[in-house]
C-alpha positions in Angstrom: -15.8 -18.2 21.1 -19.1 -16.8 20.0 -19.1 -14.3 17.2 -21.4 -11.4 17.5 -23.9 -10.7 14.6 -24.1 -7.1 15.5 -21.9 -4.4 14.1 -18.9 -3.6 16.3 -18.7 -0.2 17.9 -16.9 2.3 15.6 -13.5 3.4 16.7 -13.0 7.0 17.6 -9.9 8.8 16.5 -8.6 12.1 17.7 -7.1 14.2 15.1 -3.7 15.8 15.7 -3.5 19.5 16.4 -1.4 21.6 14.0 1.3 21.9 16.7 1.4 18.1 17.2 1.5 17.5 13.4 4.4 20.0 13.1 6.4 18.4 15.9 6.0 14.9 14.3 6.9 16.2 10.9 10.0 18.0 12.3 11.2 14.9 14.1 10.7 12.8 10.9 12.6 15.3 8.8 15.6 15.3 11.2 15.9 11.5 11.2 19.3 10.8 9.5 18.6 7.1 9.0 15.4 7.8 7.0 15.6 11.0 4.9 12.5 12.1 3.1 12.2 11.2 -0.6 12.9 13.9 -3.1 11.2 14.4 -6.5 14.3 12.9 -8.1 13.8 9.8 -6.1 10.3 9.4 -7.2 11.2 10.0 -10.9 13.7 7.1 -10.9 11.2 4.7 -9.5 9.8 2.0 -11.7 6.4 0.4 -11.4 6.8 -3.2 -10.3 4.2 -6.0 -10.3 1.0 -6.6 -12.1 -2.0 -5.9 -9.9 -5.4 -7.3 -10.3 -7.2 -10.6 -10.1 -5.4 -13.3 -12.2 -8.6 -15.0 -13.3 -9.7 -12.0 -15.4 -6.5 -12.1 -17.4 -6.5 -13.8 -20.8 -5.2 -17.3 -20.7 -5.7 -18.0 -17.0 -6.4 -21.6 -16.4 -6.0 -22.6 -20.0 -3.4 -25.1 -21.0 -1.5 -24.4 -24.2 -1.0 -27.4 -26.5 2.4 -28.1 -27.9 2.3 -28.4 -31.6 4.8 -30.3 -33.7 7.0 -28.1 -35.8 
């Protein structure tokens, strides 16, 4: 399969009308299996994970020597 060196044609997206957006939002809000999150839900969330490249963190790739105590 030959790869093209030219840029691909940009994708065109049609924006939703206000009425379509309203209908989608209304359907999502009425879903009993997936209720919208409240402010209280967001407040009790905790940040998880440490994002970023590991090689820029101190100690990456370094081996610590064990010392005799």
